[in-house]
VEXSEMAR-263432 format. One record per residue (C-alpha): residue in one letter; z, y, x; residue number from 1. Coordinates in steps of 0.001 Angstrom, whole numbers, plus 500000, padded with zeros to 6 digits. Layout:
BEGIN
{"A", {Z, Y, X}, NUM},
...
# end
This chain:
BEGIN
{"E", {521491, 475365, 534476}, 1},
{"Q", {519806, 472835, 532176}, 2},
{"S", {523173, 471936, 530663}, 3},
{"A", {523847, 475616, 529979}, 4},
{"R", {520462, 475989, 528263}, 5},
{"L", {521117, 472881, 526178}, 6},
{"I", {524542, 474188, 525132}, 7},
{"E", {522969, 477536, 524145}, 8},
{"Q", {520291, 475790, 522055}, 9},
{"V", {522929, 473673, 520330}, 10},
{"R", {524912, 476830, 519578}, 11},
{"Q", {521839, 478515, 518075}, 12},
{"L", {521107, 475440, 515960}, 13},
{"Q", {524682, 475441, 514750}, 14},
{"E", {524460, 479103, 513758}, 15},
{"L", {521171, 478450, 511937}, 16},
{"S", {522709, 475456, 510171}, 17},
{"N", {525689, 477537, 509102}, 18},
{"K", {523394, 480271, 507803}, 19},
{"V", {521333, 477791, 505782}, 20},
{"S", {524543, 476234, 504481}, 21},
{"D", {525902, 479638, 503461}, 22},
{"E", {522674, 480501, 501642}, 23},
{"A", {522718, 477130, 499880}, 24},
{"N", {526333, 477721, 498851}, 25},
{"N", {525484, 481190, 497571}, 26},
{"L", {522637, 479709, 495526}, 27},
{"A", {524940, 476996, 494184}, 28},
{"H", {527609, 479552, 493244}, 29},
{"A", {524986, 481667, 491491}, 30},
{"I", {523675, 478702, 489514}, 31},
{"K", {527152, 477433, 488652}, 32},
{"G", {528490, 480892, 487863}, 33},
{"G", {528714, 482532, 484486}, 34},
{"A", {525838, 484006, 482528}, 35},
{"K", {526351, 487459, 484105}, 36},
{"K", {526251, 486110, 487657}, 37},
{"Q", {523176, 483996, 486914}, 38},
{"G", {521481, 486973, 485307}, 39},
{"D", {522196, 489231, 488288}, 40},
{"W", {520907, 486563, 490663}, 41},
{"G", {517726, 486093, 488619}, 42},
{"E", {517061, 489841, 488557}, 43},
{"L", {517556, 489992, 492321}, 44},
{"I", {514988, 487217, 492850}, 45},
{"I", {512424, 488971, 490649}, 46},
{"E", {512987, 492322, 492343}, 47},
{"R", {512429, 490713, 495739}, 48},
{"L", {509204, 489153, 494471}, 49},
{"L", {508045, 492550, 493212}, 50},
{"E", {508741, 494221, 496542}, 51},
{"A", {507254, 491339, 498543}, 52},
{"S", {503998, 491646, 496601}, 53},
{"G", {503623, 495274, 497725}, 54},
{"L", {504790, 497017, 494543}, 55},
{"E", {507167, 499969, 494922}, 56},
{"R", {510239, 500604, 492803}, 57},
{"G", {510038, 503840, 490854}, 58},
{"I", {506250, 503899, 491216}, 59},
{"N", {504838, 500506, 490289}, 60},
{"F", {507888, 499141, 488506}, 61},
{"D", {511210, 500247, 487025}, 62},
{"T", {514436, 498333, 486380}, 63},
{"Q", {516926, 498381, 483520}, 64},
{"V", {515300, 501240, 481602}, 65},
{"T", {517070, 501853, 478283}, 66},
{"F", {515115, 502330, 475049}, 67},
{"R", {516171, 502735, 471436}, 68},
{"S", {514162, 501161, 468625}, 69},
{"D", {513412, 502776, 465271}, 70},
{"D", {516456, 501120, 463714}, 71},
{"G", {518726, 502372, 466512}, 72},
{"T", {518924, 499091, 468453}, 73},
{"I", {519319, 499571, 472205}, 74},
{"M", {516785, 497605, 474271}, 75},
{"R", {517047, 497278, 478039}, 76},
{"P", {514400, 494986, 479579}, 77},
{"D", {514995, 493803, 483123}, 78},
{"F", {511712, 495130, 484523}, 79},
{"I", {508791, 497287, 483435}, 80},
{"I", {505767, 496707, 485660}, 81},
{"N", {503366, 499644, 485509}, 82},
{"L", {499623, 499022, 485411}, 83},
{"P", {496664, 501366, 486017}, 84},
{"G", {495410, 503185, 482965}, 85},
{"N", {498917, 504124, 481836}, 86},
{"K", {499653, 500526, 480796}, 87},
{"A", {502717, 498367, 481442}, 88},
{"V", {503992, 494807, 481071}, 89},
{"I", {507607, 493807, 480429}, 90},
{"C", {509288, 491133, 482550}, 91},
{"D", {512632, 489473, 481841}, 92},
{"S", {514689, 486768, 483578}, 93},
{"K", {517270, 485784, 480972}, 94},
{"V", {517534, 482074, 481752}, 95},
{"S", {520655, 479906, 482007}, 96},
{"L", {520559, 477345, 484832}, 97},
{"T", {523871, 475644, 484075}, 98},
{"A", {522261, 472619, 482439}, 99},
{"F", {519718, 472324, 485243}, 100},
{"E", {522510, 472319, 487832}, 101},
{"K", {524121, 469406, 485977}, 102},
{"F", {520779, 467622, 485868}, 103},
{"C", {520514, 467906, 489667}, 104},
{"S", {524100, 466936, 490430}, 105},
{"L", {524589, 463994, 488039}, 106},
{"E", {523706, 460502, 489208}, 107},
{"D", {523657, 458417, 486003}, 108},
{"D", {520375, 458422, 484108}, 109},
{"D", {521895, 459064, 480685}, 110},
{"G", {523786, 462096, 481911}, 111},
{"R", {520687, 463458, 483675}, 112},
{"K", {518583, 462942, 480562}, 113},
{"T", {521092, 464778, 478405}, 114},
{"A", {521352, 467625, 480926}, 115},
{"L", {517563, 467944, 481120}, 116},
{"T", {517357, 468093, 477316}, 117},
{"D", {519988, 470824, 477346}, 118},
{"H", {518006, 472684, 480006}, 119},
{"V", {514845, 472623, 477884}, 120},
{"S", {516863, 473759, 474860}, 121},
{"S", {518283, 476625, 476900}, 122},
{"V", {514798, 477700, 477969}, 123},
{"R", {513528, 477585, 474383}, 124},
{"K", {516583, 479503, 473205}, 125},
{"H", {515924, 482303, 475650}, 126},
{"L", {512252, 482334, 474689}, 127},
{"E", {513148, 482807, 471035}, 128},
{"S", {515725, 485451, 471932}, 129},
{"L", {513186, 487370, 473986}, 130},
{"R", {510570, 487038, 471262}, 131},
{"S", {512962, 488437, 468642}, 132},
{"K", {513668, 491527, 470734}, 133},
{"D", {510004, 492542, 470520}, 134},
{"Y", {510005, 494201, 473937}, 135},
{"S", {506206, 494462, 473849}, 136},
{"S", {506452, 497346, 471349}, 137},
{"I", {508944, 499604, 473142}, 138},
{"L", {506252, 501709, 474826}, 139},
{"G", {503790, 501658, 471952}, 140},
{"N", {500197, 501136, 473023}, 141},
{"R", {501194, 501358, 476669}, 142},
{"T", {502699, 497870, 476837}, 143},
{"L", {500641, 494706, 476767}, 144},
{"D", {501121, 492480, 473722}, 145},
{"F", {503131, 489869, 475629}, 146},
{"V", {506292, 489704, 477733}, 147},
{"I", {506691, 487678, 480938}, 148},
{"M", {509808, 485517, 481131}, 149},
{"C", {510320, 484362, 484696}, 150},
{"V", {512532, 481362, 485451}, 151},
{"P", {513897, 482437, 488868}, 152},
{"L", {514110, 478898, 490253}, 153},
{"E", {510795, 477049, 490672}, 154},
{"P", {512234, 473496, 490258}, 155},
{"A", {513969, 474565, 487031}, 156},
{"Y", {510690, 475968, 485705}, 157},
{"Q", {508743, 472829, 486634}, 158},
{"A", {511435, 470541, 485188}, 159},
{"A", {511294, 472313, 481816}, 160},
{"L", {507506, 472004, 481605}, 161},
{"Q", {507542, 468341, 482616}, 162},
{"A", {510313, 467445, 480172}, 163},
{"D", {508712, 469324, 477257}, 164},
{"E", {504919, 469020, 477397}, 165},
{"K", {504543, 471020, 474172}, 166},
{"L", {506353, 474034, 475620}, 167},
{"I", {503342, 475592, 477303}, 168},
{"Y", {501126, 475007, 474244}, 169},
{"D", {503704, 476422, 471836}, 170},
{"L", {503651, 479636, 473861}, 171},
{"A", {499855, 479935, 473829}, 172},
{"G", {499837, 482119, 470721}, 173},
{"S", {503232, 483683, 471348}, 174},
{"T", {504219, 487131, 472581}, 175},
{"V", {506173, 485560, 475465}, 176},
{"V", {504689, 483975, 478595}, 177},
{"I", {506888, 481727, 480733}, 178},
{"T", {506397, 481527, 484490}, 179},
{"G", {508094, 480422, 487684}, 180},
{"P", {508387, 482365, 490968}, 181},
{"A", {505155, 480924, 492433}, 182},
{"T", {502958, 481797, 489454}, 183},
{"F", {504757, 485119, 489037}, 184},
{"M", {504019, 486036, 492653}, 185},
{"I", {500308, 485344, 492129}, 186},
{"T", {500379, 487605, 489068}, 187},
{"L", {502122, 490349, 491039}, 188},
{"K", {499607, 490049, 493879}, 189},
{"M", {496791, 490576, 491381}, 190},
{"I", {498565, 493628, 489940}, 191},
{"A", {499091, 495028, 493451}, 192},
{"Q", {495383, 494484, 494205}, 193},
{"I", {494419, 496304, 490990}, 194},
{"W", {496644, 499208, 492042}, 195},
{"R", {494968, 499332, 495461}, 196},
{"R", {491535, 499456, 493826}, 197},
{"E", {492741, 502179, 491470}, 198},
{"N", {494068, 504251, 494375}, 199},
{"E", {490818, 503763, 496281}, 200},
{"N", {488782, 504969, 493293}, 201},
{"R", {491141, 507910, 492787}, 202},
{"N", {490956, 508816, 496479}, 203},
{"A", {487151, 508518, 496448}, 204},
{"E", {486909, 511721, 494405}, 205},
{"I", {489215, 513536, 496814}, 206},
{"I", {487260, 512203, 499798}, 207},
{"A", {483963, 513324, 498230}, 208},
{"D", {485343, 516824, 497646}, 209},
{"K", {486716, 517103, 501187}, 210},
{"A", {483469, 515702, 502624}, 211},
{"G", {481471, 518369, 500784}, 212},
{"K", {483682, 521135, 502144}, 213},
{"L", {483481, 519645, 505638}, 214},
{"Y", {479671, 519515, 505388}, 215},
{"D", {479557, 523197, 504385}, 216},
{"Q", {481774, 524102, 507334}, 217},
{"V", {479557, 522150, 509764}, 218},
{"K", {476512, 523951, 508352}, 219},
{"S", {478159, 527332, 508938}, 220},
{"I", {478944, 526404, 512552}, 221},
{"A", {475386, 525099, 513088}, 222},
{"D", {473908, 528329, 511697}, 223},
{"A", {476166, 530379, 513981}, 224},
{"M", {475085, 528307, 516994}, 225},
{"L", {471401, 528768, 516157}, 226},
{"D", {471926, 532533, 515820}, 227},
{"A", {473763, 532610, 519149}, 228},
{"Q", {470943, 530603, 520739}, 229},
{"K", {468376, 533111, 519504}, 230},
{"K", {470434, 535983, 520862}, 231},
{"L", {470899, 534220, 524194}, 232},
{"I", {467147, 533640, 524415}, 233},
{"G", {466654, 537346, 523733}, 234},
{"V", {469139, 538253, 526461}, 235},
{"S", {467390, 535842, 528829}, 236},
{"N", {464023, 537460, 528108}, 237},
{"C", {465439, 540936, 528713}, 238},
{"F", {466981, 539692, 531945}, 239},
{"S", {463618, 538265, 533103}, 240},
{"V", {461825, 541542, 532329}, 241},
{"A", {464422, 543499, 534279}, 242},
{"M", {464185, 541126, 537263}, 243},
{"N", {460403, 541337, 537208}, 244},
{"R", {460523, 545099, 537308}, 245},
{"L", {462862, 544892, 540274}, 246},
{"T", {460906, 542421, 542399}, 247},
{"E", {457429, 541716, 540960}, 248},
{"G", {454091, 543467, 541490}, 249},
{"R", {452954, 546312, 543631}, 250},
{"G", {455213, 549280, 543448}, 251},
{"N", {458180, 547212, 542296}, 252},
{"L", {461476, 549078, 542274}, 253},
{"I", {463159, 547261, 545207}, 254},
{"G", {460014, 547684, 547308}, 255},
{"R", {460041, 551434, 546649}, 256},
{"V", {463707, 551957, 547523}, 257},
{"E", {463261, 549844, 550649}, 258},
{"D", {460414, 552185, 551673}, 259},
{"L", {462746, 555119, 551157}, 260},
{"K", {465370, 553431, 553353}, 261},
{"R", {462793, 552876, 556108}, 262},
{"L", {461827, 556569, 555882}, 263},
{"G", {465407, 557497, 556651}, 264},
{"A", {467264, 557497, 553332}, 265},
{"K", {470971, 557176, 553923}, 266},
{"V", {472439, 554036, 552260}, 267},
{"N", {475914, 552542, 552318}, 268},
{"R", {475212, 549011, 551009}, 269},
{"Q", {472417, 546490, 551490}, 270},
{"I", {470405, 544886, 548674}, 271},
{"A", {470479, 541071, 548750}, 272},
{"P", {467971, 539832, 551380}, 273},
{"E", {466375, 537254, 549060}, 274},
{"L", {465531, 540006, 546570}, 275},
{"I", {464083, 542210, 549313}, 276},
{"E", {461978, 539300, 550616}, 277},
{"K", {460681, 538559, 547161}, 278},
{"A", {459875, 542228, 546491}, 279},
{"V", {458073, 542618, 549812}, 280},
{"L", {455989, 539439, 549327}, 281},
{"S", {455033, 540641, 545841}, 282},
{"Q", {453681, 543876, 547279}, 283},
{"D", {451406, 542105, 549774}, 284},
# end
């Protein structure tokens, strides 16, 4: 039995190892593939980050929306992330990772240094390309005055910043902000939190309106209950008066009809004994 359990655990480990290996191979193929394959992979990573942060496609963000500039140029940013207040921020993932893959796979220092330089050049090239497209103006005043360029692989993002210390400072006054998946996820979490606060504030007005209507309905029911209580008290008082006339005081009604029965009146049914006893005692 123990041997069977051990064999099953080994089998599960083998399946997990194969799965990890397949995912690593898929990542390697994506990185080594052409520009189109790398672009598709990068967009997939960003879309997963958007969904993982709690943002919904078609509501909080849109993909591959086509715009046409004043001069007729077609612009199609990867992502438009909607913000409260009818605002939006553009996000793009146009980054080539070919040079970074060489940097990781080469063993000689000179080759790695050259590949890393090429990687930084590629990042800067895409930054300039994105800056020239002026995506931040496609929605007019709706869009923020900067565009987020996300490097879809965290080590590639960190390697570029470490190799070119001026990169982050050169972008300080630019219309393009570079980020990696980790920083991008933090940004998306903040946006998702802002949306939650916006929805709460928007729902607060609806809740206040419904609460007011509910209060009015409760008041109507309370008034109806008080009116019913008054009527029930009135009925109770009438009932007490009627009972008193039947059984209380000299010459009460039950006492009189009982006298008639004793004198020989013909009756078919008997009044309740407890009422007769009460009526008789009241006459004494």
